[in-house]
MIDOSE-1310 file (N, C-alpha, C; in nm, 2 decimals, decimal comma, always signed):
residues 80
xxxx	-2,75/+4,38/-1,00/-2,75/+4,25/-1,11/-2,67/+4,14/-1,04; -2,73/+4,03/-1,01/-2,69/+3,88/-0,91/-2,56/+3,84/-1,00; -2,46/+3,75/-0,98/-2,35/+3,70/-1,02/-2,38/+3,55/-1,05; -2,30/+3,53/-1,13/-2,32/+3,39/-1,18/-2,35/+3,32/-1,03
xxxx	-2,25/+3,31/-0,93/-2,23/+3,19/-0,82/-2,41/+3,24/-0,76; -2,43/+3,36/-0,78/-2,57/+3,36/-0,72/-2,67/+3,31/-0,76; -2,70/+3,29/-0,87/-2,76/+3,28/-0,99/-2,77/+3,13/-0,93; -2,66/+3,05/-0,94/-2,68/+2,93/-0,94/-2,68/+2,89/-0,74
xxxx	-2,63/+2,95/-0,70/-2,72/+2,87/-0,50/-2,89/+2,93/-0,55; -2,92/+3,06/-0,63/-3,09/+3,04/-0,60/-3,14/+2,92/-0,65; -3,09/+2,87/-0,80/-3,18/+2,77/-0,90/-3,14/+2,69/-0,79; -3,04/+2,63/-0,74/-3,04/+2,51/-0,65/-3,12/+2,56/-0,53
xxxx	-3,14/+2,63/-0,47/-3,21/+2,63/-0,36/-3,41/+2,61/-0,43; -3,43/+2,67/-0,57/-3,53/+2,68/-0,63/-3,53/+2,45/-0,62; -3,46/+2,42/-0,70/-3,47/+2,28/-0,72/-3,53/+2,22/-0,54; -3,44/+2,22/-0,48/-3,49/+2,19/-0,37/-3,65/+2,19/-0,30
xxxx	-3,69/+2,33/-0,31/-3,77/+2,34/-0,26/-3,93/+2,34/-0,33; -3,86/+2,31/-0,50/-3,96/+2,19/-0,58/-3,96/+2,04/-0,54; -3,86/+2,04/-0,53/-3,86/+1,87/-0,54/-3,90/+1,84/-0,32; -3,89/+1,93/-0,27/-3,92/+1,92/-0,17/-4,05/+1,91/-0,12
xxxx	-4,08/+1,99/-0,19/-4,31/+1,98/-0,21/-4,35/+1,89/-0,27; -4,31/+1,88/-0,35/-4,40/+1,76/-0,46/-4,33/+1,62/-0,35; -4,23/+1,59/-0,28/-4,25/+1,47/-0,21/-4,33/+1,51/+0,00; -4,39/+1,62/-0,04/-4,49/+1,65/+0,03/-4,40/+1,62/+0,21
xxxx	-4,28/+1,67/+0,18/-4,18/+1,66/+0,30/-4,17/+1,87/+0,37; -4,18/+1,82/+0,48/-4,15/+1,97/+0,55/-3,98/+2,05/+0,55; -3,94/+2,12/+0,54/-3,81/+2,14/+0,58/-3,75/+2,08/+0,66; -3,78/+2,09/+0,79/-3,74/+1,92/+0,88/-3,71/+1,80/+0,88
xxxx	-3,81/+1,74/+0,80/-3,83/+1,65/+0,74/-3,71/+1,59/+0,67; -3,71/+1,73/+0,57/-3,59/+1,67/+0,50/-3,46/+1,70/+0,53; -3,49/+1,76/+0,62/-3,32/+1,85/+0,68/-3,29/+1,65/+0,74; -3,38/+1,58/+0,81/-3,39/+1,46/+0,89/-3,33/+1,35/+0,76
xxxx	-3,38/+1,36/+0,68/-3,38/+1,26/+0,60/-3,24/+1,28/+0,52; -3,14/+1,35/+0,54/-3,10/+1,44/+0,47/-2,94/+1,42/+0,59; -2,95/+1,43/+0,71/-2,84/+1,45/+0,83/-2,81/+1,54/+0,82; -2,91/+1,69/+0,82/-2,85/+1,84/+0,80/-2,99/+1,88/+0,93
xxxx	-2,92/+2,02/+0,94/-2,98/+2,09/+1,00/-3,15/+2,20/+0,98; -3,24/+2,24/+1,04/-3,34/+2,30/+0,96/-3,29/+2,40/+0,89; -3,19/+2,48/+0,97/-3,14/+2,62/+0,91/-3,06/+2,61/+0,78; -2,97/+2,46/+0,75/-2,91/+2,43/+0,66/-3,03/+2,42/+0,49
xxxx	-3,13/+2,35/+0,57/-3,28/+2,36/+0,43/-3,28/+2,49/+0,43; -3,33/+2,55/+0,53/-3,36/+2,71/+0,51/-3,27/+2,77/+0,42; -3,16/+2,79/+0,51/-3,10/+2,86/+0,38/-3,09/+2,81/+0,27; -3,09/+2,70/+0,22/-3,04/+2,64/+0,11/-3,12/+2,67/-0,01
xxxx	-3,29/+2,69/+0,07/-3,36/+2,70/-0,04/-3,38/+2,86/-0,03; -3,35/+2,96/+0,00/-3,34/+3,07/+0,03/-3,25/+3,15/-0,10; -3,10/+2,99/-0,12/-3,04/+3,03/-0,23/-2,91/+3,13/-0,17; -2,87/+3,06/-0,05/-2,74/+3,12/+0,03/-2,61/+3,10/-0,10
xxxx	-2,55/+3,12/-0,13/-2,42/+3,08/-0,15/-2,33/+3,06/-0,12; -2,28/+3,07/+0,00/-2,20/+3,04/+0,10/-2,17/+2,88/+0,20; -2,26/+2,81/+0,15/-2,33/+2,66/+0,25/-2,22/+2,54/+0,16; -2,16/+2,46/+0,30/-2,06/+2,37/+0,24/-2,10/+2,31/+0,17
xxxx	-2,03/+2,31/+0,07/-2,05/+2,15/-0,08/-2,11/+2,01/+0,00; -2,05/+1,96/+0,12/-2,07/+1,84/+0,13/-2,22/+1,82/+0,23; -2,26/+1,90/+0,24/-2,40/+1,97/+0,33/-2,48/+1,99/+0,20; -2,49/+2,05/+0,10/-2,55/+2,08/+0,01/-2,58/+1,93/-0,06
xxxx	-2,48/+1,86/-0,12/-2,47/+1,72/-0,13/-2,58/+1,65/-0,05; -2,53/+1,66/+0,10/-2,66/+1,53/+0,14/-2,78/+1,53/+0,11; -2,82/+1,67/+0,08/-2,98/+1,68/+0,12/-2,99/+1,65/-0,06; -2,89/+1,73/-0,15/-2,96/+1,70/-0,28/-2,95/+1,55/-0,30
xxxx	-2,87/+1,48/-0,24/-2,87/+1,27/-0,23/-2,98/+1,21/-0,23; -3,10/+1,33/-0,16/-3,24/+1,26/-0,12/-3,31/+1,26/-0,22; -3,26/+1,30/-0,32/-3,32/+1,36/-0,42/-3,29/+1,29/-0,56; -3,15/+1,21/-0,54/-3,05/+1,16/-0,67/-2,98/+1,24/-0,72
xxxx	-2,96/+1,35/-0,64/-2,90/+1,47/-0,72/-2,79/+1,48/-0,63; -2,64/+1,54/-0,73/-2,54/+1,60/-0,65/-2,53/+1,75/-0,76; -2,39/+1,82/-0,67/-2,35/+1,93/-0,72/-2,20/+1,86/-0,85; -2,24/+1,93/-0,92/-2,10/+1,91/-1,01/-2,07/+2,03/-1,11
xxxx	-1,97/+2,02/-1,16/-1,93/+2,15/-1,27/-2,00/+2,13/-1,38; -2,03/+2,26/-1,41/-2,09/+2,32/-1,51/-2,04/+2,38/-1,55; -2,08/+2,45/-1,71/-2,01/+2,58/-1,79/-2,08/+2,73/-1,72; -1,98/+2,81/-1,68/-2,02/+2,92/-1,62/-2,08/+3,00/-1,71
xxxx	-2,21/+3,08/-1,71/-2,24/+3,17/-1,76/-2,11/+3,31/-1,81; -2,09/+3,33/-1,91/-2,02/+3,47/-1,96/-2,10/+3,59/-1,94; -2,09/+3,74/-1,91/-2,10/+3,88/-1,95/-2,03/+3,90/-1,96; -2,06/+4,08/-2,00/-1,96/+4,14/-2,06/-1,81/+4,16/-1,93
xxxx	-1,89/+4,19/-1,82/-1,79/+4,22/-1,75/-1,67/+4,09/-1,67; -1,71/+3,97/-1,74/-1,58/+3,90/-1,76/-1,45/+3,94/-1,87; -1,49/+4,00/-1,91/-1,41/+4,03/-2,00/-1,29/+4,14/-1,97; -1,33/+4,22/-1,86/-1,24/+4,28/-1,79/-1,12/+4,20/-1,72
């Protein structure tokens, strides 16, 4: 089972992929608009959980979004 960080990274990737497709942008075009490389956009869309926050925010900013603190989902494993 995925942990909360992996789920969040996957969700961010899903949002970016959906917004990019709705904007008729390629990954390369999105990278150019955001000032980041194609590889970062690709890894972001695949849900890689270890990307730099500033780089992720550059991509999200293209769509008027940014990362921010949210409540973390709790599982029974968190009680240990």
